[in-house]
C-alpha positions as YAML, in Angstrom:
chain: A
units: angstrom
residues:
- id: 1
  name: MET
  ca: [7.13, 15.63, 3.92]
- id: 2
  name: PHE
  ca: [5.34, 17.07, 0.93]
- id: 3
  name: LEU
  ca: [1.55, 17.05, 0.53]
- id: 4
  name: THR
  ca: [0.76, 18.31, -2.93]
- id: 5
  name: GLY
  ca: [-1.43, 18.05, -5.98]
- id: 6
  name: GLN
  ca: [1.63, 18.09, -8.24]
- id: 7
  name: SER
  ca: [2.18, 14.64, -9.69]
- id: 8
  name: SER
  ca: [4.23, 15.43, -12.80]
- id: 9
  name: THR
  ca: [7.57, 13.70, -13.06]
- id: 10
  name: SER
  ca: [9.43, 17.01, -12.98]
- id: 11
  name: SER
  ca: [7.64, 18.09, -9.77]
- id: 12
  name: VAL
  ca: [8.41, 14.80, -8.06]
- id: 13
  name: LEU
  ca: [12.07, 14.89, -9.12]
- id: 14
  name: THR
  ca: [12.47, 18.49, -7.97]
- id: 15
  name: ALA
  ca: [10.95, 17.67, -4.58]
- id: 16
  name: MET
  ca: [13.05, 14.53, -4.17]
- id: 17
  name: LYS
  ca: [16.23, 16.58, -4.55]
- id: 18
  name: LEU
  ca: [15.24, 18.22, -1.25]
- id: 19
  name: ARG
  ca: [15.22, 14.76, 0.38]
- id: 20
  name: PRO
  ca: [11.74, 14.78, 1.92]
- id: 21
  name: VAL
  ca: [10.56, 12.10, 4.31]
- id: 22
  name: ASP
  ca: [7.68, 11.38, 1.92]
- id: 23
  name: TYR
  ca: [5.84, 12.79, -1.10]
- id: 24
  name: LEU
  ca: [2.07, 12.53, -0.74]
- id: 25
  name: LEU
  ca: [-0.54, 13.45, -3.30]
- id: 26
  name: LYS
  ca: [-3.65, 15.34, -2.21]
- id: 27
  name: LYS
  ca: [-5.89, 12.43, -3.11]
- id: 28
  name: ILE
  ca: [-4.61, 10.73, 0.04]
- id: 29
  name: THR
  ca: [-7.31, 9.74, 2.51]
- id: 30
  name: ARG
  ca: [-7.46, 11.07, 6.04]
- id: 31
  name: ASN
  ca: [-6.58, 7.62, 7.38]
- id: 32
  name: GLU
  ca: [-3.58, 7.25, 5.06]
- id: 33
  name: LEU
  ca: [-2.30, 10.68, 6.09]
- id: 34
  name: ARG
  ca: [-2.76, 9.86, 9.77]
- id: 35
  name: GLU
  ca: [-0.82, 6.59, 9.33]
- id: 36
  name: LYS
  ca: [2.03, 8.37, 7.51]
- id: 37
  name: LEU
  ca: [2.27, 11.06, 10.19]
- id: 38
  name: GLU
  ca: [2.05, 8.62, 13.09]
- id: 39
  name: GLY
  ca: [4.74, 6.48, 11.50]
- id: 40
  name: TYR
  ca: [7.03, 9.44, 10.99]
- id: 41
  name: PHE
  ca: [6.56, 10.89, 14.47]
- id: 42
  name: GLY
  ca: [6.85, 7.43, 16.02]
- id: 43
  name: ARG
  ca: [10.25, 6.96, 14.36]
- id: 44
  name: GLN
  ca: [11.37, 10.42, 15.52]
- id: 45
  name: LYS
  ca: [10.29, 9.67, 19.09]
- id: 46
  name: ALA
  ca: [12.15, 6.35, 19.03]
- id: 47
  name: LYS
  ca: [15.33, 8.15, 17.97]
- id: 48
  name: GLY
  ca: [15.06, 10.20, 21.14]
...
């Protein structure tokens, strides 16, 4: 999961080659970040 201020197309494409869970821009709100993290960790917990 990337949290970055880089929103250029080349930055996004470079990051996506690393196959992140998500690519979040720093303008994300605290609630949005919490939801993303809870969703990710909830899926990991469900996998066992």
